[in-house]
C-alpha positions in Angstrom: 98.8 96.7 83.4 95.8 94.5 83.3 96.9 90.9 83.5 100.5 91.8 83.9 102.2 89.3 86.2 105.8 90.5 86.4 107.9 93.2 84.9 108.8 96.7 85.6 107.0 99.9 85.3 108.7 103.4 85.7 106.8 106.4 86.8 107.8 110.1 87.2 105.7 112.3 89.2 105.6 115.9 90.4 106.5 116.6 94.1 102.9 117.4 95.0 101.9 113.9 94.3 104.3 112.0 96.6 102.1 112.2 99.7 99.0 111.3 97.9 100.6 108.3 96.1 102.3 106.9 99.1 99.4 107.2 101.4 97.0 104.7 99.7 97.1 104.0 96.0 100.6 102.5 95.9 99.8 99.8 98.5 96.7 98.7 96.6 98.8 98.5 93.4 101.4 96.2 95.1 98.7 94.1 96.6 97.2 93.4 93.2 100.6 93.1 91.4 103.2 91.7 94.0 105.8 90.5 91.3 105.8 93.9 89.5 108.8 96.2 90.1 108.1 99.8 90.2 110.5 102.8 89.9 109.3 106.2 91.0 111.2 109.4 90.4 110.2 113.0 91.2 110.5 115.8 88.6 109.2 119.3 87.6 106.6 119.6 84.9 109.1 120.2 82.1 111.1 117.3 83.2 108.0 115.0 83.3 107.1 115.8 79.7 110.6 115.3 78.5 111.2 112.0 80.3 108.0 110.4 79.1 108.5 111.8 75.6 112.0 110.3 75.4 110.6 106.8 76.7 112.7 107.1 79.9 109.5 106.6 81.9 106.3 104.8 81.2 104.0 107.2 83.0 104.3 110.8 84.1 101.9 112.6 86.5 102.1 116.4 87.2 100.4 119.7 87.4 100.3 121.8 84.3 102.6 119.5 82.3 102.8 120.9 78.7 101.8 118.6 76.0 104.7 117.0 74.2 104.0 115.7 70.8 106.1 112.6 71.3 
């Protein structure tokens, strides 16, 4: 994301990360990248691994997400 001026990033996160993400890091991210669109979805551990493995999301964050070889 370094140097990225505009575009779109999609993130899927576990429900336990919603509060932590919305309470601070997200504002700082948007302050540094105001022209970047961000999509956030919530899923369970298996869904996170599958979604990133299938290239439906760029980034996945969750607890105990099983490694996916993709």
